[in-house]
C-alpha positions as CSV (number, residue, x, y, z in Angstrom):
1,M,-3.2,-9.1,-20.1
2,S,-6.3,-7.8,-18.3
3,F,-7.3,-8.5,-14.8
4,R,-9.7,-11.1,-16.1
5,D,-7.2,-12.8,-18.3
6,D,-4.5,-12.9,-15.6
7,V,-6.9,-14.3,-13.0
8,L,-8.3,-17.0,-15.2
9,A,-4.8,-18.0,-16.5
10,G,-3.5,-18.1,-13.0
11,L,-6.2,-20.2,-11.6
12,R,-5.8,-22.7,-14.5
13,A,-2.1,-22.9,-13.9
14,R,-0.3,-25.5,-11.7
15,P,0.9,-24.2,-9.3
16,R,-1.8,-21.5,-9.3
17,A,-0.6,-17.9,-9.2
18,I,-2.0,-14.4,-9.8
19,P,0.3,-11.4,-10.5
20,A,0.7,-9.2,-7.4
21,R,-0.1,-6.0,-9.4
22,W,-3.8,-6.9,-9.1
23,F,-3.7,-6.3,-5.4
24,Y,-4.0,-2.6,-6.0
25,D,-7.6,-1.6,-6.5
26,R,-8.6,1.2,-4.3
27,A,-9.2,-1.0,-1.2
28,G,-5.9,-2.8,-1.8
29,S,-4.0,0.5,-2.1
30,E,-5.5,1.8,1.1
31,L,-4.7,-1.5,2.9
32,F,-1.1,-1.3,1.7
33,E,-0.8,2.2,3.1
34,L,-1.9,0.8,6.5
35,I,0.6,-2.0,6.2
36,T,3.4,0.6,5.8
37,E,2.5,2.0,9.3
38,L,2.6,-1.3,11.1
39,P,5.3,-1.9,13.8
40,E,6.4,-5.1,12.1
41,Y,6.8,-3.6,8.7
42,Y,10.2,-2.0,8.8
43,P,10.8,-1.2,5.1
44,T,8.9,2.1,4.9
45,R,10.2,3.8,8.0
46,T,13.7,2.5,7.4
47,E,13.8,3.7,3.8
48,T,12.3,7.0,4.7
49,A,15.0,7.5,7.3
50,I,17.7,6.6,4.8
51,L,16.3,9.1,2.3
52,E,16.2,11.9,4.9
53,A,19.8,11.2,6.0
54,A,21.1,11.0,2.4
55,C,19.1,14.0,1.2
56,D,22.0,16.4,0.7
57,E,24.1,13.8,-1.0
58,V,21.3,12.8,-3.4
59,A,20.6,16.4,-4.3
60,A,24.3,17.1,-5.0
61,L,24.5,14.0,-7.2
62,V,21.4,14.5,-9.3
63,G,21.2,18.3,-9.4
64,P,18.0,20.5,-9.4
65,G,15.4,21.0,-12.1
66,R,15.0,17.4,-13.1
67,A,11.8,15.6,-14.0
68,V,11.2,13.0,-11.2
69,V,9.3,9.9,-12.6
70,E,8.0,7.6,-9.8
71,F,7.1,4.1,-10.8
72,G,4.2,2.8,-8.7
73,S,3.7,5.9,-6.6
74,G,0.9,4.8,-4.3
75,A,0.4,7.6,-1.7
76,S,3.7,9.2,-2.5
77,T,4.8,9.3,1.1
78,K,8.5,9.0,0.5
79,T,8.2,11.2,-2.5
80,R,7.8,14.2,-0.2
81,V,11.3,13.7,1.1
82,L,12.8,13.4,-2.4
83,L,10.9,16.5,-3.7
84,R,12.2,18.6,-0.9
85,C,15.7,17.3,-1.6
86,V,16.1,17.6,-5.3
87,K,13.7,20.4,-6.1
88,P,12.5,19.1,-9.5
89,A,10.6,21.0,-12.1
90,V,8.2,18.2,-12.9
91,Y,6.9,15.2,-10.9
92,V,5.2,12.3,-12.7
93,P,3.7,9.7,-10.4
94,I,2.8,6.5,-12.2
95,D,0.3,4.0,-10.8
96,I,-2.2,1.4,-11.9
97,S,-4.9,2.5,-9.4
98,G,-6.2,5.6,-11.1
99,D,-8.5,7.1,-8.5
100,F,-6.0,6.6,-5.7
101,L,-3.3,8.1,-8.0
102,R,-5.2,11.2,-8.9
103,E,-6.2,11.9,-5.3
104,A,-2.6,11.5,-4.0
105,A,-1.4,13.7,-6.9
106,R,-3.9,16.4,-6.0
107,V,-2.8,16.5,-2.4
108,L,0.9,16.6,-3.4
109,A,0.4,19.4,-5.9
110,G,-1.1,21.5,-3.1
111,E,2.0,20.8,-0.9
112,F,4.5,21.6,-3.7
113,P,2.9,24.4,-5.8
114,E,6.3,25.1,-7.4
115,V,6.4,21.6,-9.0
116,E,4.3,20.6,-12.0
117,V,2.6,17.4,-11.0
118,V,1.5,15.2,-13.9
119,P,-0.3,11.9,-12.7
120,F,0.0,9.1,-15.2
121,E,-2.2,6.0,-14.9
122,A,-0.4,3.0,-16.3
123,D,1.0,-0.4,-15.6
124,F,4.6,0.5,-15.2
125,T,5.7,-3.1,-15.7
126,R,4.8,-2.8,-19.4
127,P,6.4,-0.6,-22.1
128,M,5.1,3.0,-22.1
129,T,5.7,6.5,-23.5
130,L,6.1,9.1,-20.7
131,P,4.1,12.3,-20.8
132,A,5.3,15.2,-22.9
133,A,6.0,17.3,-19.7
134,V,9.2,15.4,-19.2
135,A,10.4,15.4,-22.8
136,D,13.1,18.2,-22.6
137,R,14.3,17.6,-19.0
138,P,16.9,15.4,-17.5
139,R,15.1,12.5,-15.7
140,L,15.4,10.9,-12.3
141,G,13.5,7.7,-11.9
142,F,12.3,6.9,-8.4
143,F,11.4,3.3,-7.5
144,P,11.2,3.0,-3.7
145,G,9.8,0.4,-1.4
146,S,11.8,-2.5,-2.8
147,T,9.0,-3.1,-5.3
148,I,11.7,-4.5,-7.6
149,G,11.7,-7.5,-5.2
150,N,8.2,-8.5,-6.2
151,L,9.5,-9.6,-9.6
152,E,11.4,-12.8,-10.5
153,P,15.1,-11.9,-11.2
154,A,14.6,-12.2,-15.0
155,G,11.5,-10.0,-14.8
156,A,13.3,-7.5,-12.6
157,V,16.1,-7.2,-15.2
158,D,13.4,-6.7,-17.9
159,L,11.8,-4.0,-15.9
160,L,15.0,-2.2,-15.2
161,R,15.8,-2.3,-19.0
162,A,12.3,-0.9,-19.7
163,M,12.8,1.9,-17.2
164,R,16.2,2.7,-18.9
165,A,14.5,2.8,-22.3
166,S,11.7,5.1,-21.0
167,L,13.9,7.5,-19.1
168,G,16.7,7.6,-21.6
169,E,20.5,7.5,-21.6
170,G,22.0,9.8,-19.0
171,A,19.0,9.4,-16.7
172,T,19.4,8.4,-13.1
173,L,17.5,6.0,-11.0
174,L,17.0,6.1,-7.2
175,I,15.8,2.6,-6.1
176,G,15.1,0.9,-2.8
177,M,16.1,-2.7,-2.2
178,D,15.4,-4.8,0.8
179,R,18.3,-6.8,2.3
180,V,18.5,-10.4,3.3
181,K,18.1,-10.6,7.1
182,D,16.8,-12.6,10.1
183,V,13.9,-14.8,9.0
184,G,11.8,-13.9,12.1
185,V,12.0,-10.2,11.1
186,L,11.1,-11.0,7.5
187,T,8.1,-13.2,8.2
188,A,6.6,-10.9,10.8
189,A,6.7,-8.0,8.3
190,Y,4.5,-10.0,6.0
191,D,2.2,-11.6,8.6
192,D,1.5,-8.9,11.1
193,A,-0.2,-9.5,14.4
194,A,-3.1,-7.2,13.6
195,G,-3.9,-9.2,10.4
196,V,-3.7,-6.2,8.0
197,T,-1.5,-8.0,5.6
198,A,-4.0,-10.9,5.6
199,R,-6.8,-8.5,4.8
200,F,-4.6,-7.1,1.9
201,N,-4.0,-10.6,0.5
202,L,-7.7,-11.7,0.9
203,N,-8.9,-8.5,-0.7
204,L,-7.7,-10.0,-4.0
205,L,-10.5,-12.6,-3.7
206,E,-13.0,-9.9,-2.8
207,R,-12.0,-8.0,-6.0
208,I,-12.3,-11.2,-8.1
209,N,-15.8,-11.8,-6.7
210,R,-16.8,-8.1,-7.3
211,E,-15.3,-7.5,-10.7
212,L,-15.3,-10.9,-12.3
213,D,-18.7,-12.3,-11.1
214,G,-16.9,-14.7,-8.8
215,D,-18.3,-16.7,-6.0
216,V,-15.1,-17.6,-4.2
217,P,-16.0,-18.4,-0.5
218,M,-13.9,-16.0,1.6
219,D,-14.1,-18.3,4.6
220,A,-12.4,-21.1,2.7
221,F,-9.0,-19.3,2.4
222,R,-6.4,-18.0,4.7
223,H,-3.3,-15.8,4.3
224,V,0.1,-17.5,4.4
225,A,3.6,-15.9,4.4
226,R,6.7,-18.0,4.3
227,W,10.5,-17.6,3.6
228,N,11.9,-19.4,0.6
229,A,15.6,-19.6,1.4
230,G,16.6,-21.1,-1.9
231,A,15.1,-18.2,-3.8
232,A,15.9,-15.5,-1.1
233,R,12.3,-14.4,-1.0
234,I,9.2,-14.1,1.1
235,E,6.2,-15.7,-0.6
236,M,2.6,-14.8,0.1
237,H,-0.1,-17.4,-0.7
238,L,-3.9,-17.8,-0.3
239,E,-4.3,-21.3,1.1
240,A,-7.5,-23.3,0.8
241,T,-8.5,-24.4,4.4
242,R,-10.9,-27.1,3.0
243,E,-11.9,-28.6,-0.3
244,V,-13.6,-25.8,-2.3
245,E,-15.4,-25.2,-5.6
246,F,-16.1,-21.8,-7.1
247,T,-16.6,-20.0,-10.4
248,V,-14.9,-16.9,-11.8
249,A,-16.2,-15.2,-15.0
250,G,-18.4,-18.3,-15.7
251,E,-15.5,-20.8,-15.4
252,A,-15.5,-23.5,-12.7
253,F,-12.5,-24.2,-10.5
254,G,-11.9,-26.6,-7.6
255,M,-9.1,-26.7,-5.0
256,A,-8.1,-29.3,-2.5
257,A,-7.5,-28.4,1.2
258,G,-3.9,-27.1,1.6
259,E,-3.6,-26.0,-2.1
260,T,-2.6,-22.4,-2.6
261,I,-2.8,-19.5,-5.0
262,H,0.6,-17.8,-5.0
263,T,0.0,-14.1,-4.9
264,E,3.3,-12.3,-4.2
265,N,7.1,-12.7,-4.0
266,S,9.3,-10.2,-2.2
267,H,12.9,-11.0,-3.1
268,K,15.7,-9.8,-0.7
269,Y,19.2,-8.9,-1.9
270,T,22.7,-8.9,-0.6
271,A,24.7,-5.8,-1.4
272,D,26.6,-7.6,-4.2
273,A,23.4,-9.1,-5.7
274,A,21.7,-5.7,-5.7
275,R,24.5,-4.1,-7.7
276,L,24.7,-7.0,-10.1
277,L,20.9,-6.8,-10.7
278,L,21.2,-3.1,-11.6
279,R,24.1,-3.7,-14.0
280,A,22.1,-6.5,-15.7
281,G,19.3,-4.0,-16.2
282,G,21.5,-1.4,-17.8
283,W,22.2,0.8,-14.8
284,E,25.6,1.5,-13.3
285,P,25.5,2.0,-9.5
286,V,27.1,5.3,-8.4
287,A,26.1,5.6,-4.8
288,E,24.5,3.5,-2.0
289,W,23.1,4.3,1.4
290,T,21.8,2.0,4.2
291,D,20.6,2.2,7.8
292,P,22.8,1.3,10.8
293,D,21.3,-2.2,11.0
294,A,21.7,-2.8,7.3
295,L,18.0,-3.8,7.0
296,F,17.5,-1.9,3.7
297,A,19.4,-0.1,1.0
298,V,18.8,2.9,-1.3
299,L,21.0,3.0,-4.5
300,L,21.5,5.6,-7.1
301,A,22.4,4.4,-10.6
302,E,23.0,6.0,-14.0
303,A,22.0,5.0,-17.5
304,R,25.5,5.2,-19.1
305,P,26.4,4.3,-22.7
306,V,27.1,0.7,-23.2
307,G,30.7,0.2,-24.0
308,A,32.6,-2.5,-25.8
309,T,33.4,-5.7,-24.0
310,P,36.2,-8.1,-24.6
């Protein structure tokens, strides 16, 4: 579905929800990069430290000369660590935000002239055919940032299976997964004191107004982040602070005070749940690394042939 279709369907639904992938226009992508630098937002710096510490082991396990395919590359910050480690022949960053993707790819190509950088604008949550540059090379999928946690478990399994189909049997996947931890640490990471995450969430409404001829009053909504213990996830919502009426793409909507638009989930996994999720998606875990405080984990998995079962 398009941005317009997803937004209209989400606003008509009860409860209301808009897929998180539409956060990432250029402004949203830039705001997310700011989020990764916040003191409350532990995932980026923790995962980067894990990758740096595990560099030699990862390189030994995957071998040189691979095609690295990164799903949802953003600014490719952690990619620099991986490229130095595994010394690939080709790097394919995939992202839905085309301008941001191409700019990041250009910078990265200048830093790694020995690597062929092939930016690929696509929605990686949907089936796709990878560029021809990777056709004859062993492939290493890279999915950092615990982005897998943005999906419902069934959707996460579907995505892992789609990645397996795209990368092919014998491919490997290096994936980051956030761990279940203290609720205070979790909620602060998604509702920072400086309000950057609030701006990131509210930017979705600005994008709706700009691109879909909307007139959503920005002052009628606030950012909300809360822990859902039963689902083991942080939820982000846009909550109406008063009764409000607005139009989007010519269609009228009304919301009561306190009603929300659910904009993002971030599921957290125990060690056992992370491995089970990978196996359900067709990937066999072969190695795992974490930080001293067990805040975050990076797992390496392989697309092995599916054997017979009793």
